[in-house]
Residue, then its C-alpha position, 0 to 999 in steps of 0.5 A: m500500500s502506498t504511503l502517499e495520500s490518495k487523491p479524492p475521486k474525480t467528480p463530474p464537472r459542475w455543469f453536468i451535475r446541475a444539468a442532471w438535477v434539472v433533468h431529474r426534476a423535469l422527468y419527475r414533473v413530466t411523468g406525474g411523479r411516476f419516475g424520480l422517487r424510490t424507497p431505499r433498498p439494500g445497497t441503494w439509497g432512496m430518492l425523495r422530494l424535499h419542500t423547503i421555504g426559501r430563506r430569503s424569498g419565503e417561497e417554496r423550493i423543491a429539491i430531489l435528494s437521496y436518503f435512507e431510513d433510520g427508524p422513523n427518521l429520514v437521513t440525507i447528506a448535504m453534499n452539494g454534488w461534492m462541490e464547494g459550499h452547502p446546498a441551498w436546501l440546507l441553508n433554507l432548512r437552517a432558517h426554516p427547519d419545518a418542511s415536508v417530503d414526498l416519498q413514493g405514494e405519500r407526503r410527510a411533514v418533517r422537522a430538520r436537524e443536523a446530526q452531531g458527534a457520535e450520531r453523525q458518525r454513525l449515520w455517516d457510516a450507515y450512509g456509506r453502506f449504500q455507496s458503491g464505488p469510492s467511499l464517502d470519505e474519499f468524496q468528502r476529501a474533495r470538499p473544503l467543508a464537511a458535508p452535514i448529515v441532515v435528519l428529517e424527523p416526523r412532526 
């Protein structure tokens, strides 16, 4: 094994990631929600639609995110496509933690909080079990900020 620190995995260019997000939301809309959401399964995370209130605009904002279930809670990572900065949906949740999510066949009211300490590490490790390819830790090295783990608790 090399003593040199390995480089973080290569991520797609920012324009590609943003285009993929736009296409994913469009496919959800065009198919009337039949495509774009899924429940988590062993080895693959689920996809949900998060409805937040814009921290500056006060208007509803929607993002499609990956998640897994931890008891009654839904857990996601605020990774911003592994690019710099935090995603807008996280900043919105920090300002207005009450939100809602669309899952396959249901809408659920949630309250967001960021996991800290041992809970954060436990959830980070759990999320990593859904990751194929390079580890979450390898992707994290590509970001200047730690990716927050967001817990969406039922309300």
